[in-house]
N, C-alpha and C positions, 0 to 999 in steps of 0.2 A: 505494499500499499504507499510505503514512504520510501523514497530515492536513498536518504542518508539514513534515516533514524533506524530503519528495520535493521541495519547493519551496526549500530551502535549497542554494545552490551557491557562496555566497561570505558573510562575515561580515556584508557591507550588507543582504542578506536577512535577516540575523537581527534586524537592528534594527528590523524593521518590525513586529516582534511586541510586544503587550504583555505585563504580568507572567504573566497568566494563560496566555496561548498559550507562553511561553517554559517555563514548568512542563511542558507537554503535549510540547514538544518534546525537553525532557532525558528523559522517559520514552521516547519515541521513539527517541532516541539509544541509550538503553540496551538496547532491544529490539534495535535494528539490529546492535548491537555482539556481543550475546549470540548471535543467529544468525550471524552472520560467523565469530566465532571457534569456533563447535560444530563447524564443518567443517573452519576453516582455523585452527589453534591459534595462540594467541598469549600476551601479558601482561594477562589480562582483569580481576582483582580491583581492582587499583590504578585502571585507568582506569574502571571502573564508579563508583568513588567519586569521581572527579574531574569526573565530568560538568559539574555545576553551576559549578564553579569554572571552568572552561574556557568554559562558554556566558556567564556573568555577565562575563568578561574581553572576548570577543569583541562584548559587549551595550555594553560602557562605553567601553573602548579603540578607538583607529582604527587596527587592523591593516591592512595591513602597515607603515603608516608608523610607528606605534608598534611597539615590540618585545616579543616574548614568548619567555622562555628556559625550558626544561623542564630537570630535573634528571633523568638517567637517560634517562627517556623513556616509562618503564614507564606514566606516567599521560595519555600524549598521545594515545590514540585519539581520543577525542572531538575533539580540536582537529583532525586528520586528515580526519575525517568532515564537520566544517562548514567546511572552507576548500577545498573543490572537490573533495575527495578520495573522496566518498561512493561511487561505484561502484567507484574503484582500490581502496578498502579491501578488498575480496573478495579483491585479491590479495597482502595483506600478509603479508610474510616469506616469498614466493615467489620463484621465479627471475622476474627480469626485472620484478616487482612491486614495490610501494612497501615501504620500509622499515618495520620495527617500531619505529625510534626517528627521532626528528627529523633531518631532513637537509637542509642548505642547498641541494645539488643537486636536490633532489625539490621544492620549493616556496618562493616568495618569502615566505611565511608562518613559514617554519623560519628564525628569525634565526640560530639556533646550533645544531649537531648535538649529540648526545649519546647516550652508550651506557653510560657509567661513571659512577659516583657522585660528586657533591660539586662538580660544576663549574658550576653555575648562578650562584652569587653572584658568582664572579670573571668570567665571561663577562658577565653583566649589566652589571656595574660599568665593563668594558671598552666596552661599546656606550653606556653613557651617558655616560661621559666622550668618546666619539669626537663622539657627537652635540654634546656642549658646546662642545669645541673646533671643529667645523666649523659651528657655529651653526644646528644643525637643532633644528626643535620637535618633539621626540620624548619621548615616554615608554617608560620601560623595566619591564618586570615579568617577575619571576622565579619560577618555581612550583617549590617544594622539598619533598621528603616528608620525614617526621620520622626516617626511617631513615637517607638521606641527609646529615641535619643531623649524624650522629656523624663524618662523614669530617673529617678534618684541613683539607682543600681548603676545605670550606665555612666552617670559622671564620677561615682566612686571609683568604677574601674577606670575611667579616664585620667583620674586623678594619681591613681597609683601607678598605671602603665606609664603614663607620661615623664614621672619622676623615674622611672627606672630605666635599663639599657635592654628592656628586653625586645628581642627580634619580633615585631608582631604589627600585621597590616590592618586597618580597620577600613573595611568600606562603609562609607555612609550613603546609603540608597535613599535618596531625597525624591519622592515620588508624589509630593505634594505642595510645591514650588514654595516650603516652609523657610527657604534659604535663597538667596537671589540667584537668577540664573547666569550662568555663563554669558561672559560678554566680549566682543571684539578680539582684536589681535593680541594686545596687552596678555588677556587671559592665556589664548593659546601659546604666547612666546613664554610665559611664566610655566606653565604646565610642560613645554618642551624643555626649557632650560633647566628648572629643577630635578628634572628626571634625568637629565644626561650624565652618563658617567664620566665624562670630562669634569663637569661642574662638581660632581659629588667627589671625585677624586681630589681635586682642589681643594674642595672645602675642608675635607680629612686632613690634608696636608697641613692646612692653616691651624685644625684644630689641635692637631698632635704638636704642632710647634709651640703652641700657646701653652699647653701644660695645662695644670688643674687651678691655677691663681687666679688673681683679681682680674688679669688683663684678659683671660679667656672669658670671664664672666661679664666684663664689659664689651667684648667683641661681641657675645652671644647676644646680650640686650640690643645692641646697635643691629645686628641681624635680622631679629625678631621685629623690632620696632620697623626698619626698613621694608622688611617684607611683609609685615602686618600692613603697612599703610597701601601697598600694592593689592593685597588679596582680601582686604577687609569687608569690600562690597561681596565678595563671594562665600563669604562667612568664615574665613580662615583664621582671623586673628583669635578667637576663642581658642582654638585646638593648638595654635602656636603659643599662646600663654600657658597651656597645659603640659606643653613640653612635647608636642607630637610635631612631626614634619608635615605639612599640610600640602596637598596636591590636588587640583581642580579647581572648579567643577569640570567634568567631562561629560559627554552624552552617554549614559549608560544605557540606552540601545542602540549604539553604534559599536558593533563588535570588532571592527578594525581599530578603531581609536581604543578601546578596552583593552585588546590585546595587547597593542602596542606601549598603553601606560603600562598595565602589570608586567610585561617582560622588563622595562625598566624599572619598576618599583621592586620586582623581585631580587635584584642585585644590590638593592641599597639594605642597611641594617637600621636596628633602632625602632621606637615607635614612629608610626608613620600612619596618615589618614588619606583615604583618596575619596573625595566627595563627588557623587555620581548622580546624575538629573536622570530619571526615568518617567516612563509615563504609567499608571497604573492602569491596567486592563490593556496594554499595549498590544494591538492586533486584532482585536474583537471591538468593533465598532460600539455595540450596546454598552461594555464594559468602560470603554474611555469616555463615553458620554455621562455615565453615572457611575462612578468609581464606589460610591458609598453602598450601594444596593447590591454591586456586584462584587464586593469583597467576599460575601459567600451568598450568591443567590439561589440556591437551591436546585431543584431539576429545571432545566430548560431546553428551549428548541435550539440546536446550534446554527440551524438555517436562519431562523427568523430572528432569534434572540428572546422569543417571548417566553417568559418564566411561567412555569406550571405550578400555579399556587392552588393548595388547597385550604379552603374557608374552612375553619373551624367550627364546629357548632357552640363552643364557650369560648368565652374570651380569654385572653393570654393573662397571666399573673401578671406580668411588666405593665400590660394596658390597665388593669384593674389599679395597680399602684399610681402610675401615671393621672388616672382620672380624679384618684382620691386625692393625690397632692393638690392637682390644680384646685380642686374644691377646697381643700383646706387653707390655700394660700389666699384665695378669694376671701375667706371667712376672718382668715388671723393675719395682719399684716407682718408679723414676725416671722414667718414661714418661708424658708428660702430651702434651693435645692442645690445639693452638691454631688457631682459626678466624676470619676476618673476615666474619662474618655469611652464612657459608655452611655450615653445620652438615648439613643435609639434602643440599643439592646435592652435597658432596663426600663425604659419608657417614659423616662424623665424629659424627652422630646417636647412632650406635651407642655410642660411648663416652660420651656424654653420659648415654643410658640406664643403661650398665652401671657407670660408676664417674663422677659429676657432680662429685665432688670434684677430678678430675683432668682437667676439661674447661674450655676457656675460650673462650667466644664474645666477640668482643672490640669487635662492631660493625661497620661499613663502615669499617676502617681497615686498610689492607694495611700502611701503613709501621709503624703501632705494632705489629701483629701480628709483624712481625719482628724489631723492637728488643725488644719485651716476650719475644720467644722467646730473644733472645741473651741477656737477663738472666737468663731460667730457667735457660740452659745455665751461664753464668757462676755461677750460685749453685748448680749440681751436679746439675741435673734434664737429662733428654732429651727437649726439645720435639719433636713432630713439627708442624709448622706448615703446613697445606694450605691452598693460594691458589689460584684458577683461574689458568691461565697468563697469560691477557691481562692480569689484575688484578695479577701479581705485577710488571709493567713500572713500576708504582707506586712498588714498593719496591726499585728497583734501587739506589739508594744505600745503603739501611739493609743490604740483604744483602752489598754490599761493604765499607762502613766498620764495621758494628755487629757483622757475622758473620763474612766472611771475613779481614779486617784483624787480628781478634783471635783467627782459628783457633778459633770455638767450635761446639763439637756441635751443630749444628741440623739436623735433617733436613727440607727443604722439599719437600713434595709439590705438583707443579704438575698439578692435575686440567684437564681441556679443553684438552691439548696439542693442537697441530695444528687442522684446520678443523674448525669445530662445526656447521656446518648454517645452518639459518633465522635465527639472529642475525646472522649477517653479519659483516662486517669489524671492526666494533666488538669482538667477542669471539673471532675466531680467535687460538689461541694460537700462532701460528706463528713467532715471534720468539726464543722462549726457547734454542733449541739456539744459536744465533749469539750472544745477547747474553751467557751465562752462560759461555761456552766461554772467554772471555778474562780471566775474573776468576782472579786467582793462588790456589792452593789449593784451590779449588773442585772437587768432583768432579759429573758431569753424567752422568746415564744415563737410559735409557727401556727399560721392559721389552718382551719380546716377548710376553709371555702372563702369566696371573694366577700362576704360580709364580714366575716372576722378578721379577714384582711383590713378591711375598710376600719372596723371599730378598734383594731389592734394600732393603726396608724393614729386613730384621733386620741387613744389612749397614750401612746408615746408623747403626743403634742401637750397633753394636759399633765403628763409626769414632769416633776419640778428636779430631778436627777437623772443621770445616764451612766453608763450607755442602754439606752432601750433598744435591744435587738429583735428584730423580726426578720425570720428567715421564711422562703417559701421556695417553690421548685418551678423550674424551667417549663415551658409549653402551657398547654390549656388547662385552665382552671376547672370547675365544677358545674358551673351553671347556674349559681345560686344568684337569684336578683338581689343588687344591692344599691344601684344608684338613688332608688327612690326611697329606700329605708333610713329612718333616722338614725343618727349617730348615739351608739350605747358606750358609754366608758366602762371598760372591763377593769377588773381586780387583779393585780399581778397574784400569781399563786392560786387562783381560783379557775379548777377545771369545769368540765361539765359531764354529768351523767345522761349519756346519749341513749342509753337502754339498759333497764335493769332485768337482769336473767339469773341465772343459776349455773354451778358447777365450775364454769371457768369465766375468768373476767379478762378482757382485751383491754389493755391500754394503749391506746395510739398517741400520736402527736403530728399535728399537721394534717396533709391529705391522707396519710394513713389512718386516720380515724375515720376517713370517709370509707377507705376500703375496709375497714373493720366491720362497719355497719352492712355493707354489701357481703361480707363473707358471713355474717352472722345469719344472715338470709338463706344461705348455702348450707350452714350446718345445721339449723333448724331442720331443714328440709331431709338432710341426710341422717342426723343422730337423735332428732324429735325433741331437742331442748333448744332455747335460745341463750347464748351466753350474756353476760355482762358487758357493756362496750362503755369506755370512757374515755373522751377528749380531754388530755391532759392538759392542752393548751400552752400552759407554762412549764418550762423544765427548769426555770430558774426565776423567783422561786416557786417551787412545786406545790401542788395540792397535797399535802401530805395525810391530812385527815380522809380524803376520797380514797388514796392509795392504801391506806392502812384498815379503812373500813372493808375493801375490796380482798385483803389479803386474809382479814379476819373471817369473811363469809364466802369464801371461794377456796376450793381445795388445790388451784392452781391459776397462775396471773400468766398471760402472755403480752409481752411488749413489743410494738411495732412503731419502728421509725426508721426514715428515710437517710439514716446517718450513722456512723459507726457503732458499734455495739460496744466496743471500748469506750466505757466512760460517759457512753450518751445516755439515752433515756433508760435503758436497761441497766448501766451502771447506778444511774440515781435510785432506782426503784430497789435493787438489790442492797445499796447502802442503807436505805431506809428499813427495808425488812431488817436487816443485820441490828441496827441500834435499837429497833425496837423489840428484838429477843422472838422475831415471828420466822417461823419456818415454812411457810407456804413456798410450794415447790414454783421454780421462775423459768419461763422460756424466753428467750430472746430473739425476735426476727430484726434483722436489718442488715448493713454492710458489715462483712466478715471482716476479719484482720489481715485483710491483703488488698491490693489495689485492682479494682474492676475494669477490664479489657473493654475495648470499645464494642458497641452493639447499639440496637435501638433502646432508648429510653424503656419503653415496654419490656422487651427482652431481660433487660439488666434487672428491672424490678421483679421480674418473674424468677430470675435466678436466685435472687435475695430471698424469694418469698415474701415480698412485701405487697403482693396485688392481692387482689380477694381470694383467687383460687390457691395461692400460696398458704393464705392465713388460715383459710377453710381448712386444707390439708395437713396443716400443723396442729389444729386443734381435733382433726379425727385422729391423727396418729395418737396424741396424748390420752383422748377418750379410749381408744381401743386399747392402747397399753395398759391404762387402769383397768379396765374390765377384765384383760387377761389375767392382770395380778390379782385380781379379787376373786376371780376361779380359782386360781393355784390355792 
């Protein structure tokens, strides 16, 4: 089907091509990527824009001996296709298929795993230092997008790398014009002269002659000042100040310019940064026109670009959050919204549209988002800070030190709580219940349905201390009417008895309580009795009296949570029973002590037995075992 791509099974095959053929290969990679992602959705836009960068790196460097590190991994599809995973790419993000992100266990060409942002510089520096200490002749390249460069960890890595002598090349893929475009003959001359062997040999001789004293420092300052004045408009001054040799900008979709530049840079040493401009969605008109939508478009018709959208019967949790936030903001002038670059994903774009002056997108900066929110609260506002659950792990210290310790009224809304589907283990939000349950003064809750989310957000606003943490899952909600319902303030630590039954009590949290109610109908049909079902609502503080009453009146308790069993709801109930000397048998359903692989969200929940069938089956097995024991 493809003249060149079909013959590329490893990077050494790519090196046999000339520049003209390499251009054609890049076009074929793009087409193949589009065809695959049309039926098997993934992160398309960024990967389309980075094809030439990846092809040039594989053409110039010697992977896997040399090391390539990606940031986040949204740009890495061409890398997978060109490193022996062409056919496997058809299984991208599916059960037992390849990961949507770089993964060390998947390929020797994946030097470092990535799923979250801003890690590449630190990881690449570690690889470069390891090579130096172990005496390995290796080059290390990191590719970081301009969005990831907003993350604090990226600057921590840059600060350390720039002050070192590490042999590391950072490629800044600027695909959103966040740094000025390259301009004119001076830019081209600087790029050529600063990468030339003659220039760098001369500079090294001068450097060596000056030694380590004050004269060398003075000369360094002069060269930085002089060069910064010339490259300032192209964004290089910052990187030069951090200790990097700055090169560029260069057209990142021009394979000839890229390979020529990388060949020059490969022969240099020390920390250096190449700034490239690419077009997100390059080569596919719909993606070029609307890069935000085509970042992860879902299924689509590759010929027409028409997206195949399934309209859900129920609203998404994120849309409910957005609706309620706007309504609360209209009612209370203190309400503001904060998001670390997830406005559309978390539903806060509704506030951005309705009240842009009370909306803050702080970039990919979870730690800053939380401390900024704490500052807003200290100043008298009532911030709702929305972070994906797995990303909140990065702000753990800020939640404790800046919010909880100071008892500031910040409402933290954790979207994507629980298993999330095809993104897999890097994105599952399964640790939040256990992680934040131990924080003094925190309120941690999870809504069963849309109305509970609405009332928990209202209750969080009414709270005078924090953090007030609300976590809810990805995807469609329950279909419970909420817009016209009046607000009701919920009492932290107060659960709800959904159904009074017998023999076995099921205690759920969040949407798992709804699944428990569905399971109870199956249980009654098969076993002839209905279990008690409790929506605990709050894991901190927990409704201890409701749990203890269930323990005293039932022979067995089953807990159900879309979070890790270790330390989560099951752990909280076990601790409570132990403290009170109760020996009621306890079974926990939730996320086991391992990382859950990629699959559909439905399949992941079924595998963990937290869907209605899994809950019903567990109760049936418990009851059958008890009957058998009684017979014996």
